[in-house]
N, CA and C atoms as an extended XYZ file, in Angstrom:
546
Properties=species:S:1:pos:R:3:atomname:S:1:resname:S:1:resid:I:1 pbc="F F F"
N        -6.790      -45.169       18.220 N   UNK     1
C        -7.150      -44.677       16.899 CA  UNK     1
C        -7.615      -43.219       16.963 C   UNK     1
N        -8.471      -42.930       17.933 N   UNK     2
C        -8.988      -41.559       18.036 CA  UNK     2
C        -7.886      -40.577       18.394 C   UNK     2
N        -6.781      -41.077       18.967 N   UNK     3
C        -5.659      -40.226       19.344 CA  UNK     3
C        -5.005      -39.594       18.112 C   UNK     3
N        -5.000      -40.326       16.985 N   UNK     4
C        -4.435      -39.793       15.743 CA  UNK     4
C        -5.211      -38.573       15.260 C   UNK     4
N        -6.458      -38.488       15.579 N   UNK     5
C        -7.288      -37.344       15.202 CA  UNK     5
C        -7.251      -36.252       16.265 C   UNK     5
N        -7.215      -36.635       17.518 N   UNK     6
C        -7.261      -35.664       18.612 CA  UNK     6
C        -5.991      -34.815       18.683 C   UNK     6
N        -4.831      -35.404       18.445 N   UNK     7
C        -3.570      -34.663       18.538 CA  UNK     7
C        -3.486      -33.560       17.483 C   UNK     7
N        -3.731      -33.822       16.191 N   UNK     8
C        -3.679      -32.724       15.214 CA  UNK     8
C        -4.732      -31.642       15.482 C   UNK     8
N        -5.926      -32.041       15.879 N   UNK     9
C        -6.968      -31.051       16.173 CA  UNK     9
C        -6.556      -30.209       17.371 C   UNK     9
N        -6.017      -30.848       18.393 N   UNK    10
C        -5.547      -30.114       19.571 CA  UNK    10
C        -4.421      -29.156       19.227 C   UNK    10
N        -3.470      -29.605       18.407 N   UNK    11
C        -2.374      -28.732       17.973 CA  UNK    11
C        -2.887      -27.558       17.151 C   UNK    11
N        -3.876      -27.818       16.308 N   UNK    12
C        -4.464      -26.742       15.507 CA  UNK    12
C        -5.059      -25.668       16.411 C   UNK    12
N        -5.840      -26.060       17.394 N   UNK    13
C        -6.462      -25.093       18.297 CA  UNK    13
C        -5.433      -24.388       19.174 C   UNK    13
N        -4.389      -25.085       19.577 N   UNK    14
C        -3.325      -24.468       20.355 CA  UNK    14
C        -2.596      -23.408       19.528 C   UNK    14
N        -2.291      -23.730       18.291 N   UNK    15
C        -1.635      -22.775       17.399 CA  UNK    15
C        -2.537      -21.581       17.128 C   UNK    15
N        -3.807      -21.823       16.885 N   UNK    16
C        -4.769      -20.745       16.647 CA  UNK    16
C        -4.876      -19.832       17.872 C   UNK    16
N        -4.925      -20.408       19.056 N   UNK    17
C        -4.997      -19.628       20.293 CA  UNK    17
C        -3.739      -18.779       20.456 C   UNK    17
N        -2.573      -19.357       20.152 N   UNK    18
C        -1.314      -18.632       20.268 CA  UNK    18
C        -1.263      -17.451       19.301 C   UNK    18
N        -1.702      -17.655       18.066 N   UNK    19
C        -1.693      -16.582       17.074 CA  UNK    19
C        -2.650      -15.461       17.447 C   UNK    19
N        -3.770      -15.786       18.038 N   UNK    20
C        -4.742      -14.770       18.448 CA  UNK    20
C        -4.184      -13.869       19.539 C   UNK    20
N        -3.270      -14.399       20.349 N   UNK    21
C        -2.726      -13.634       21.460 CA  UNK    21
C        -1.598      -12.700       21.038 C   UNK    21
N        -1.104      -12.818       19.821 N   UNK    22
C        -0.005      -11.987       19.353 CA  UNK    22
C        -0.473      -10.545       19.189 C   UNK    22
N         0.218       -9.623       19.828 N   UNK    23
C        -0.137       -8.211       19.776 CA  UNK    23
C         1.125       -7.415       19.461 C   UNK    23
N         1.005       -6.459       18.568 N   UNK    24
C         2.122       -5.579       18.249 CA  UNK    24
C         2.081       -4.410       19.221 C   UNK    24
N         3.169       -4.200       19.931 N   UNK    25
C         3.201       -3.124       20.921 CA  UNK    25
C         3.814       -1.857       20.338 C   UNK    25
N         3.547       -0.754       20.975 N   UNK    26
C         4.090        0.564       20.623 CA  UNK    26
C         3.784        0.959       19.177 C   UNK    26
N         2.541        0.813       18.767 N   UNK    27
C         2.145        1.176       17.399 CA  UNK    27
C         2.405        2.646       17.101 C   UNK    27
N         2.272        3.501       18.110 N   UNK    28
C         2.442        4.934       17.887 CA  UNK    28
C         3.882        5.299       17.517 C   UNK    28
N         4.822        4.377       17.710 N   UNK    29
C         6.224        4.617       17.352 CA  UNK    29
C         6.607        4.002       16.013 C   UNK    29
N         5.668        3.372       15.334 N   UNK    30
C         5.972        2.665       14.088 CA  UNK    30
C         5.460        3.459       12.883 C   UNK    30
N         6.298        3.530       11.847 N   UNK    31
C         5.968        4.255       10.628 CA  UNK    31
C         5.603        3.281        9.514 C   UNK    31
N         4.554        3.635        8.759 N   UNK    32
C         4.142        2.863        7.588 CA  UNK    32
C         4.042        3.826        6.409 C   UNK    32
N         4.680        3.475        5.292 N   UNK    33
C         4.621        4.281        4.072 CA  UNK    33
C         3.714        3.568        3.080 C   UNK    33
N         2.699        4.281        2.588 N   UNK    34
C         1.717        3.693        1.674 CA  UNK    34
C         1.681        4.515        0.393 C   UNK    34
N         1.815        3.870       -0.758 N   UNK    35
C         1.675        4.565       -2.033 CA  UNK    35
C         0.236        4.430       -2.521 C   UNK    35
N        -0.178        5.330       -3.403 N   UNK    36
C        -1.516        5.252       -3.999 CA  UNK    36
C        -2.631        5.605       -3.040 C   UNK    36
N        -2.455        6.669       -2.274 N   UNK    37
C        -3.433        7.038       -1.235 CA  UNK    37
C        -4.440        8.093       -1.683 C   UNK    37
N        -4.461        8.450       -2.949 N   UNK    38
C        -5.418        9.455       -3.425 CA  UNK    38
C        -6.856        9.016       -3.203 C   UNK    38
N        -7.122        7.763       -3.505 N   UNK    39
C        -8.501        7.264       -3.402 CA  UNK    39
C        -8.464        5.756       -3.245 C   UNK    39
N        -9.620        5.169       -3.106 N   UNK    40
C        -9.747        3.721       -3.098 CA  UNK    40
C        -9.124        3.051       -1.892 C   UNK    40
N        -8.563        1.865       -2.132 N   UNK    41
C        -8.049        1.034       -1.053 CA  UNK    41
C        -6.874        1.683       -0.329 C   UNK    41
N        -5.975        2.341       -1.063 N   UNK    42
C        -4.834        2.996       -0.430 CA  UNK    42
C        -5.271        4.074        0.543 C   UNK    42
N        -6.261        4.860        0.146 N   UNK    43
C        -6.806        5.910        1.006 CA  UNK    43
C        -7.436        5.301        2.251 C   UNK    43
N        -8.243        4.272        2.055 N   UNK    44
C        -8.907        3.605        3.177 CA  UNK    44
C        -7.888        2.962        4.124 C   UNK    44
N        -6.863        2.318        3.576 N   UNK    45
C        -5.834        1.695        4.401 CA  UNK    45
C        -5.092        2.740        5.227 C   UNK    45
N        -4.746        3.870        4.605 N   UNK    46
C        -4.054        4.936        5.331 CA  UNK    46
C        -4.900        5.428        6.500 C   UNK    46
N        -6.184        5.630        6.263 N   UNK    47
C        -7.065        6.100        7.340 CA  UNK    47
C        -7.214        5.055        8.444 C   UNK    47
N        -7.377        3.790        8.072 N   UNK    48
C        -7.552        2.731        9.075 CA  UNK    48
C        -6.300        2.553        9.935 C   UNK    48
N        -5.132        2.539        9.314 N   UNK    49
C        -3.899        2.386       10.083 CA  UNK    49
C        -3.664        3.597       10.976 C   UNK    49
N        -4.019        4.772       10.486 N   UNK    50
C        -3.903        5.986       11.296 CA  UNK    50
C        -4.816        5.905       12.521 C   UNK    50
N        -6.042        5.451       12.318 N   UNK    51
C        -6.987        5.334       13.429 CA  UNK    51
C        -6.546        4.281       14.444 C   UNK    51
N        -5.748        3.308       14.013 N   UNK    52
C        -5.248        2.277       14.933 CA  UNK    52
C        -3.982        2.717       15.661 C   UNK    52
N        -3.491        3.916       15.351 N   UNK    53
C        -2.372        4.463       16.103 CA  UNK    53
C        -1.032        4.481       15.408 C   UNK    53
N        -0.927        3.946       14.209 N   UNK    54
C         0.345        3.958       13.491 CA  UNK    54
C         0.639        5.346       12.939 C   UNK    54
N         1.915        5.642       12.744 N   UNK    55
C         2.333        6.886       12.099 CA  UNK    55
C         2.345        6.604       10.601 C   UNK    55
N         1.402        7.179        9.880 N   UNK    56
C         1.217        6.882        8.460 CA  UNK    56
C         1.864        7.970        7.615 C   UNK    56
N         2.676        7.542        6.658 N   UNK    57
C         3.257        8.410        5.649 CA  UNK    57
C         2.584        8.024        4.337 C   UNK    57
N         1.672        8.861        3.879 N   UNK    58
C         0.831        8.534        2.729 CA  UNK    58
C         1.329        9.250        1.481 C   UNK    58
N         1.554        8.501        0.416 N   UNK    59
C         1.999        9.062       -0.858 CA  UNK    59
C         0.814        9.140       -1.812 C   UNK    59
N         0.573       10.343       -2.325 N   UNK    60
C        -0.524       10.584       -3.264 CA  UNK    60
C         0.056       11.072       -4.582 C   UNK    60
N        -0.645       10.804       -5.664 N   UNK    61
C        -0.204       11.258       -6.982 CA  UNK    61
C        -0.511       12.735       -7.187 C   UNK    61
N        -1.633       13.206       -6.634 N   UNK    62
C        -2.061       14.588       -6.853 CA  UNK    62
C        -2.071       15.381       -5.553 C   UNK    62
N        -1.892       16.666       -5.689 N   UNK    63
C        -1.957       17.576       -4.538 CA  UNK    63
C        -3.354       17.567       -3.928 C   UNK    63
N        -4.368       17.486       -4.775 N   UNK    64
C        -5.752       17.464       -4.292 CA  UNK    64
C        -6.002       16.239       -3.409 C   UNK    64
N        -5.539       15.073       -3.843 N   UNK    65
C        -5.701       13.858       -3.046 CA  UNK    65
C        -4.976       13.951       -1.717 C   UNK    65
N        -3.772       14.534       -1.732 N   UNK    66
C        -2.994       14.682       -0.501 CA  UNK    66
C        -3.685       15.622        0.479 C   UNK    66
N        -4.182       16.756       -0.022 N   UNK    67
C        -4.858       17.718        0.855 CA  UNK    67
C        -6.147       17.142        1.422 C   UNK    67
N        -6.879       16.413        0.609 N   UNK    68
C        -8.136       15.825        1.069 CA  UNK    68
C        -7.885       14.800        2.177 C   UNK    68
N        -6.893       13.947        2.006 N   UNK    69
C        -6.579       12.945        3.023 CA  UNK    69
C        -6.045       13.604        4.290 C   UNK    69
N        -5.152       14.550        4.139 N   UNK    70
C        -4.559       15.237        5.291 CA  UNK    70
C        -5.616       16.001        6.075 C   UNK    70
N        -6.592       16.567        5.379 N   UNK    71
C        -7.641       17.334        6.041 CA  UNK    71
C        -8.556       16.489        6.909 C   UNK    71
N        -8.645       15.198        6.628 N   UNK    72
C        -9.534       14.310        7.382 CA  UNK    72
C        -8.861       13.693        8.602 C   UNK    72
N        -7.542       13.776        8.708 N   UNK    73
C        -6.805       13.077        9.766 CA  UNK    73
C        -6.005       14.057       10.615 C   UNK    73
N        -5.386       13.536       11.681 N   UNK    74
C        -4.578       14.370       12.571 CA  UNK    74
C        -3.147       14.483       12.043 C   UNK    74
N        -2.284       15.090       12.839 N   UNK    75
C        -0.913       15.357       12.410 CA  UNK    75
C        -0.033       14.111       12.314 C   UNK    75
N        -0.454       13.001       12.884 N   UNK    76
C         0.384       11.801       12.794 CA  UNK    76
C         0.266       11.127       11.430 C   UNK    76
N        -0.613       11.637       10.568 N   UNK    77
C        -0.673       11.188        9.176 CA  UNK    77
C        -0.112       12.314        8.322 C   UNK    77
N         0.967       12.021        7.608 N   UNK    78
C         1.597       13.019        6.751 CA  UNK    78
C         1.509       12.554        5.304 C   UNK    78
N         1.437       13.520        4.390 N   UNK    79
C         1.310       13.183        2.972 CA  UNK    79
C         2.480       13.746        2.175 C   UNK    79
N         2.762       13.089        1.067 N   UNK    80
C         3.792       13.523        0.135 CA  UNK    80
C         3.287       13.215       -1.271 C   UNK    80
N         3.725       14.008       -2.233 N   UNK    81
C         3.370       13.770       -3.631 CA  UNK    81
C         4.394       12.797       -4.216 C   UNK    81
N         3.896       11.734       -4.860 N   UNK    82
C         4.776       10.715       -5.432 CA  UNK    82
C         4.199       10.201       -6.738 C   UNK    82
N         5.013       10.282       -7.791 N   UNK    83
C         4.697        9.654       -9.073 CA  UNK    83
C         5.667        8.489       -9.228 C   UNK    83
N         5.172        7.269       -9.113 N   UNK    84
C         6.047        6.093       -9.105 CA  UNK    84
C         6.710        5.830      -10.453 C   UNK    84
N         6.329        6.566      -11.499 N   UNK    85
C         6.965        6.389      -12.805 CA  UNK    85
C         8.166        7.314      -12.990 C   UNK    85
N         8.405        8.202      -12.046 N   UNK    86
C         9.503        9.168      -12.163 CA  UNK    86
C        10.543        8.927      -11.062 C   UNK    86
N        11.772        8.660      -11.471 N   UNK    87
C        12.859        8.385      -10.534 CA  UNK    87
C        13.107        9.562       -9.605 C   UNK    87
N        13.002       10.785      -10.129 N   UNK    88
C        13.239       11.971       -9.296 CA  UNK    88
C        12.196       12.071       -8.188 C   UNK    88
N        10.968       11.761       -8.516 N   UNK    89
C         9.891       11.804       -7.533 CA  UNK    89
C        10.103       10.750       -6.449 C   UNK    89
N        10.545        9.574       -6.840 N   UNK    90
C        10.814        8.502       -5.874 CA  UNK    90
C        11.980        8.887       -4.972 C   UNK    90
N        13.024        9.488       -5.556 N   UNK    91
C        14.175        9.916       -4.756 CA  UNK    91
C        13.770       10.990       -3.746 C   UNK    91
N        12.938       11.938       -4.175 N   UNK    92
C        12.478       12.992       -3.262 CA  UNK    92
C        11.616       12.412       -2.143 C   UNK    92
N        10.746       11.473       -2.485 N   UNK    93
C         9.892       10.843       -1.469 CA  UNK    93
C        10.735       10.014       -0.499 C   UNK    93
N        11.754        9.339       -0.997 N   UNK    94
C        12.639        8.555       -0.132 CA  UNK    94
C        13.365        9.464        0.850 C   UNK    94
N        13.853       10.585        0.370 N   UNK    95
C        14.519       11.553        1.253 CA  UNK    95
C        13.542       12.060        2.307 C   UNK    95
N        12.315       12.359        1.890 N   UNK    96
C        11.271       12.840        2.802 CA  UNK    96
C        10.979       11.798        3.882 C   UNK    96
N        10.885       10.532        3.481 N   UNK    97
C        10.619        9.455        4.444 CA  UNK    97
C        11.784        9.321        5.421 C   UNK    97
N        13.023        9.373        4.923 N   UNK    98
C        14.200        9.270        5.799 CA  UNK    98
C        14.206       10.370        6.847 C   UNK    98
N        13.815       11.579        6.457 N   UNK    99
C        13.752       12.688        7.414 CA  UNK    99
C        12.709       12.430        8.497 C   UNK    99
N        11.619       11.777        8.145 N   UNK   100
C        10.537       11.534        9.105 CA  UNK   100
C        10.861       10.389       10.064 C   UNK   100
N        11.376        9.287        9.538 N   UNK   101
C        11.550        8.093       10.372 CA  UNK   101
C        12.859        8.091       11.149 C   UNK   101
N        13.867        8.795       10.663 N   UNK   102
C        15.144        8.853       11.361 CA  UNK   102
C        15.769        7.483       11.549 C   UNK   102
N        16.265        7.244       12.754 N   UNK   103
C        16.959        5.993       13.058 CA  UNK   103
C        15.999        4.836       13.311 C   UNK   103
N        14.722        5.132       13.464 N   UNK   104
C        13.752        4.063       13.757 CA  UNK   104
C        13.504        3.150       12.568 C   UNK   104
N        13.625        3.677       11.381 N   UNK   105
C        13.362        2.874       10.196 CA  UNK   105
C        11.881        2.821        9.867 C   UNK   105
N        11.578        2.070        8.845 N   UNK   106
C        10.211        1.980        8.321 CA  UNK   106
C         9.648        0.604        8.659 C   UNK   106
N         8.609        0.573        9.494 N   UNK   107
C         8.035       -0.698        9.944 CA  UNK   107
C         7.213       -1.366        8.848 C   UNK   107
N         6.648       -0.561        7.947 N   UNK   108
C         5.850       -1.133        6.876 CA  UNK   108
C         5.928       -0.314        5.604 C   UNK   108
N         5.985       -0.990        4.475 N   UNK   109
C         5.921       -0.368        3.155 CA  UNK   109
C         4.806       -1.062        2.395 C   UNK   109
N         3.795       -0.296        2.000 N   UNK   110
C         2.668       -0.847        1.246 CA  UNK   110
C         2.669       -0.216       -0.138 C   UNK   110
N         2.957       -1.009       -1.159 N   UNK   111
C         2.923       -0.548       -2.547 CA  UNK   111
C         1.520       -0.761       -3.088 C   UNK   111
N         0.732        0.303       -3.115 N   UNK   112
C        -0.643        0.198       -3.587 CA  UNK   112
C        -0.868        0.979       -4.879 C   UNK   112
N         0.040        1.875       -5.223 N   UNK   113
C        -0.141        2.666       -6.439 CA  UNK   113
C        -0.267        1.729       -7.631 C   UNK   113
N        -1.291        1.938       -8.431 N   UNK   114
C        -1.486        1.075       -9.583 CA  UNK   114
C        -2.597        1.581      -10.477 C   UNK   114
N        -2.566        1.120      -11.708 N   UNK   115
C        -3.614        1.463      -12.666 CA  UNK   115
C        -4.095        0.173      -13.307 C   UNK   115
N        -5.276        0.233      -13.900 N   UNK   116
C        -5.807       -0.951      -14.573 CA  UNK   116
C        -5.767       -0.740      -16.081 C   UNK   116
N        -5.986       -1.813      -16.789 N   UNK   117
C        -6.003       -1.773      -18.251 CA  UNK   117
C        -7.146       -0.909      -18.745 C   UNK   117
N        -6.938       -0.227      -19.847 N   UNK   118
C        -8.090        0.430      -20.470 CA  UNK   118
C        -9.126       -0.630      -20.844 C   UNK   118
N       -10.375       -0.256      -20.767 N   UNK   119
C       -11.448       -1.200      -21.053 CA  UNK   119
C       -11.675       -1.259      -22.556 C   UNK   119
N       -10.995       -2.204      -23.189 N   UNK   120
C       -11.111       -2.370      -24.638 CA  UNK   120
C       -10.517       -3.721      -25.015 C   UNK   120
N       -10.900       -4.251      -26.161 N   UNK   121
C       -10.252       -5.481      -26.634 CA  UNK   121
C        -8.764       -5.226      -26.888 C   UNK   121
N        -7.953       -6.242      -26.721 N   UNK   122
C        -6.507       -6.090      -26.883 CA  UNK   122
C        -6.115       -5.551      -28.250 C   UNK   122
N        -6.895       -5.863      -29.285 N   UNK   123
C        -6.559       -5.396      -30.628 CA  UNK   123
C        -6.611       -3.872      -30.724 C   UNK   123
N        -7.368       -3.232      -29.877 N   UNK   124
C        -7.496       -1.773      -29.916 CA  UNK   124
C        -6.410       -1.075      -29.102 C   UNK   124
N        -5.710       -1.817      -28.282 N   UNK   125
C        -4.707       -1.224      -27.408 CA  UNK   125
C        -3.379       -1.082      -28.132 C   UNK   125
N        -2.594       -0.135      -27.675 N   UNK   126
C        -1.273        0.096      -28.256 CA  UNK   126
C        -0.194       -0.374      -27.279 C   UNK   126
N         1.015       -0.391      -27.773 N   UNK   127
C         2.146       -0.761      -26.927 CA  UNK   127
C         2.281        0.216      -25.761 C   UNK   127
N         1.984        1.478      -26.011 N   UNK   128
C         2.080        2.500      -24.965 CA  UNK   128
C         1.120        2.221      -23.808 C   UNK   128
N        -0.071        1.683      -24.121 N   UNK   129
C        -1.013        1.312      -23.060 CA  UNK   129
C        -0.388        0.286      -22.116 C   UNK   129
N         0.241       -0.722      -22.698 N   UNK   130
C         0.863       -1.764      -21.888 CA  UNK   130
C         2.099       -1.238      -21.158 C   UNK   130
N         2.875       -0.372      -21.808 N   UNK   131
C         4.071        0.187      -21.179 CA  UNK   131
C         3.710        1.040      -19.965 C   UNK   131
N         2.640        1.811      -20.061 N   UNK   132
C         2.201        2.640      -18.937 CA  UNK   132
C         1.828        1.764      -17.738 C   UNK   132
N         1.130        0.673      -18.005 N   UNK   133
C         0.734       -0.243      -16.930 CA  UNK   133
C         1.967       -0.885      -16.296 C   UNK   133
N         2.934       -1.305      -17.115 N   UNK   134
C         4.160       -1.888      -16.576 CA  UNK   134
C         4.957       -0.865      -15.779 C   UNK   134
N         5.007        0.378      -16.265 N   UNK   135
C         5.722        1.435      -15.546 CA  UNK   135
C         5.165        1.639      -14.143 C   UNK   135
N         3.855        1.682      -14.026 N   UNK   136
C         3.229        1.948      -12.728 CA  UNK   136
C         3.171        0.688      -11.875 C   UNK   136
N         2.612       -0.379      -12.423 N   UNK   137
C         2.309       -1.569      -11.622 CA  UNK   137
C         3.504       -2.475      -11.341 C   UNK   137
N         4.543       -2.406      -12.144 N   UNK   138
C         5.695       -3.288      -11.935 CA  UNK   138
C         6.964       -2.498      -11.624 C   UNK   138
N         7.402       -1.680      -12.571 N   UNK   139
C         8.666       -0.972      -12.389 CA  UNK   139
C         8.599        0.044      -11.252 C   UNK   139
N         7.458        0.698      -11.090 N   UNK   140
C         7.289        1.637       -9.980 CA  UNK   140
C         7.381        0.942       -8.636 C   UNK   140
N         6.750       -0.209       -8.529 N   UNK   141
C         6.798       -0.994       -7.284 CA  UNK   141
C         8.238       -1.405       -6.981 C   UNK   141
N         8.949       -1.862       -7.996 N   UNK   142
C        10.332       -2.297       -7.805 CA  UNK   142
C        11.204       -1.134       -7.357 C   UNK   142
N        11.086        0.008       -8.027 N   UNK   143
C        11.950        1.144       -7.697 CA  UNK   143
C        11.650        1.711       -6.310 C   UNK   143
N        10.378        1.828       -5.958 N   UNK   144
C        10.017        2.318       -4.619 CA  UNK   144
C        10.538        1.352       -3.555 C   UNK   144
N        10.359        0.066       -3.783 N   UNK   145
C        10.808       -0.930       -2.807 CA  UNK   145
C        12.321       -0.897       -2.641 C   UNK   145
N        13.057       -0.847       -3.749 N   UNK   146
C        14.515       -0.818       -3.660 CA  UNK   146
C        15.021        0.431       -2.953 C   UNK   146
N        14.363        1.565       -3.171 N   UNK   147
C        14.836        2.800       -2.547 CA  UNK   147
C        14.533        2.848       -1.048 C   UNK   147
N        13.472        2.180       -0.612 N   UNK   148
C        13.094        2.215        0.808 CA  UNK   148
C        13.495        0.961        1.581 C   UNK   148
N        14.028       -0.027        0.901 N   UNK   149
C        14.380       -1.287        1.553 CA  UNK   149
C        15.378       -1.131        2.707 C   UNK   149
N        16.388       -0.271        2.606 N   UNK   150
C        17.284       -0.099        3.765 CA  UNK   150
C        16.545        0.377        5.023 C   UNK   150
N        15.551        1.235        4.855 N   UNK   151
C        14.772        1.698        6.009 CA  UNK   151
C        13.888        0.585        6.563 C   UNK   151
N        13.349       -0.251        5.676 N   UNK   152
C        12.524       -1.377        6.119 CA  UNK   152
C        13.389       -2.380        6.879 C   UNK   152
N        14.583       -2.640        6.386 N   UNK   153
C        15.486       -3.576        7.062 CA  UNK   153
C        15.898       -3.044        8.436 C   UNK   153
N        16.102       -1.739        8.522 N   UNK   154
C        16.516       -1.134        9.787 CA  UNK   154
C        15.487       -1.391       10.888 C   UNK   154
N        14.208       -1.340       10.544 N   UNK   155
C        13.142       -1.562       11.526 CA  UNK   155
C        12.683       -3.018       11.557 C   UNK   155
N        13.333       -3.866       10.768 N   UNK   156
C        12.889       -5.267       10.618 CA  UNK   156
C        11.417       -5.296       10.244 C   UNK   156
N        11.090       -4.453        9.249 N   UNK   157
C         9.703       -4.251        8.848 CA  UNK   157
C         9.225       -5.218        7.787 C   UNK   157
N         8.121       -4.837        7.167 N   UNK   158
C         7.440       -5.692        6.199 CA  UNK   158
C         7.144       -4.909        4.927 C   UNK   158
N         7.164       -5.603        3.790 N   UNK   159
C         6.789       -5.026        2.503 CA  UNK   159
C         5.539       -5.749        2.025 C   UNK   159
N         4.512       -4.966        1.663 N   UNK   160
C         3.262       -5.525        1.155 CA  UNK   160
C         3.011       -4.925       -0.219 C   UNK   160
N         2.862       -5.778       -1.232 N   UNK   161
C         2.552       -5.329       -2.586 CA  UNK   161
C         1.119       -5.720       -2.908 C   UNK   161
N         0.325       -4.728       -3.295 N   UNK   162
C        -1.080       -4.971       -3.610 CA  UNK   162
C        -1.304       -4.558       -5.053 C   UNK   162
N        -1.935       -5.442       -5.825 N   UNK   163
C        -2.157       -5.169       -7.237 CA  UNK   163
C        -3.627       -5.330       -7.575 C   UNK   163
N        -3.915       -5.282       -8.850 N   UNK   164
C        -5.285       -5.383       -9.333 CA  UNK   164
C        -5.902       -6.727       -8.969 C   UNK   164
N        -7.219       -6.718       -8.780 N   UNK   165
C        -7.935       -7.942       -8.419 CA  UNK   165
C        -7.988       -8.927       -9.576 C   UNK   165
N        -7.976       -8.442      -10.794 N   UNK   166
C        -7.984       -9.361      -11.922 CA  UNK   166
C        -8.760       -8.824      -13.096 C   UNK   166
N        -8.830       -9.609      -14.170 N   UNK   167
C        -9.513       -9.160      -15.376 CA  UNK   167
C       -11.009       -9.012      -15.152 C   UNK   167
N       -11.573       -8.019      -15.806 N   UNK   168
C       -13.017       -7.802      -15.725 CA  UNK   168
C       -13.421       -6.847      -14.629 C   UNK   168
N       -12.576       -6.704      -13.613 N   UNK   169
C       -12.910       -5.816      -12.504 CA  UNK   169
C       -12.898       -4.368      -12.969 C   UNK   169
N       -11.955       -4.018      -13.841 N   UNK   170
C       -11.870       -2.637      -14.295 CA  UNK   170
C       -13.115       -2.232      -15.083 C   UNK   170
N       -13.692       -3.143      -15.847 N   UNK   171
C       -14.908       -2.834      -16.586 CA  UNK   171
C       -16.044       -2.506      -15.624 C   UNK   171
N       -16.215       -3.309      -14.588 N   UNK   172
C       -17.247       -3.045      -13.592 CA  UNK   172
C       -16.996       -1.702      -12.919 C   UNK   172
N       -15.740       -1.440      -12.555 N   UNK   173
C       -15.403       -0.173      -11.913 CA  UNK   173
C       -15.703        1.006      -12.836 C   UNK   173
N       -15.366        0.881      -14.106 N   UNK   174
C       -15.631        1.959      -15.057 CA  UNK   174
C       -17.126        2.225      -15.172 C   UNK   174
N       -17.934        1.178      -15.198 N   UNK   175
C       -19.387        1.367      -15.258 CA  UNK   175
C       -19.896        2.072      -14.010 C   UNK   175
N       -19.402        1.679      -12.846 N   UNK   176
C       -19.803        2.341      -11.607 CA  UNK   176
C       -19.329        3.789      -11.584 C   UNK   176
N       -18.120        4.014      -12.075 N   UNK   177
C       -17.556        5.360      -12.104 CA  UNK   177
C       -18.400        6.277      -12.991 C   UNK   177
N       -18.828        5.768      -14.142 N   UNK   178
C       -19.683        6.550      -15.037 CA  UNK   178
C       -21.010        6.856      -14.355 C   UNK   178
N       -21.573        5.892      -13.645 N   UNK   179
C       -22.837        6.100      -12.943 CA  UNK   179
C       -22.703        7.194      -11.893 C   UNK   179
N       -21.590        7.192      -11.169 N   UNK   180
C       -21.388        8.187      -10.118 CA  UNK   180
C       -21.185        9.570      -10.716 C   UNK   180
N       -20.479        9.652      -11.837 N   UNK   181
C       -20.183       10.938      -12.451 CA  UNK   181
C       -21.415       11.595      -13.060 C   UNK   181
N       -22.364       10.818      -13.522 N   UNK   182
C       -23.543       11.371      -14.195 CA  UNK   182
C       -24.530       11.989      -13.235 C   UNK   182
């Protein structure tokens, strides 16, 4: 009877031990492209992956965000200006990434660029408010992914899409943002 319990528990620990031993080798040869690196989680992720040895290609919306991130890191972190709502900007960024990665391909694509809803009741919002959110958070992610997917496939890489945490978070963030600005 106890064998029915011991075997699954033993298999669980064996699997856990095996997963812990998995290590990715040659990180310094792998490229990761991250959108939304001006501030917040995208910025932090770019810095953390850079510190772990990956070659980070960070996409920022503003020149100021790109210069600030580039100034804090070494040459293995490169920045590009990218507006995910503009096809021309995505095409230029895709060309820039292809020049950097060459035949190696893109080991990781992280779609982090995103905006949250304006903090207001839905009755006060317009169609344009919702369209802007869809342009950035949905259509931008799709277009960036489709344009870089051949490079991700070449390296047998991974695509990670990160979005908003959920309703109510933007209100808290706005309150904190106002506190910091004052």
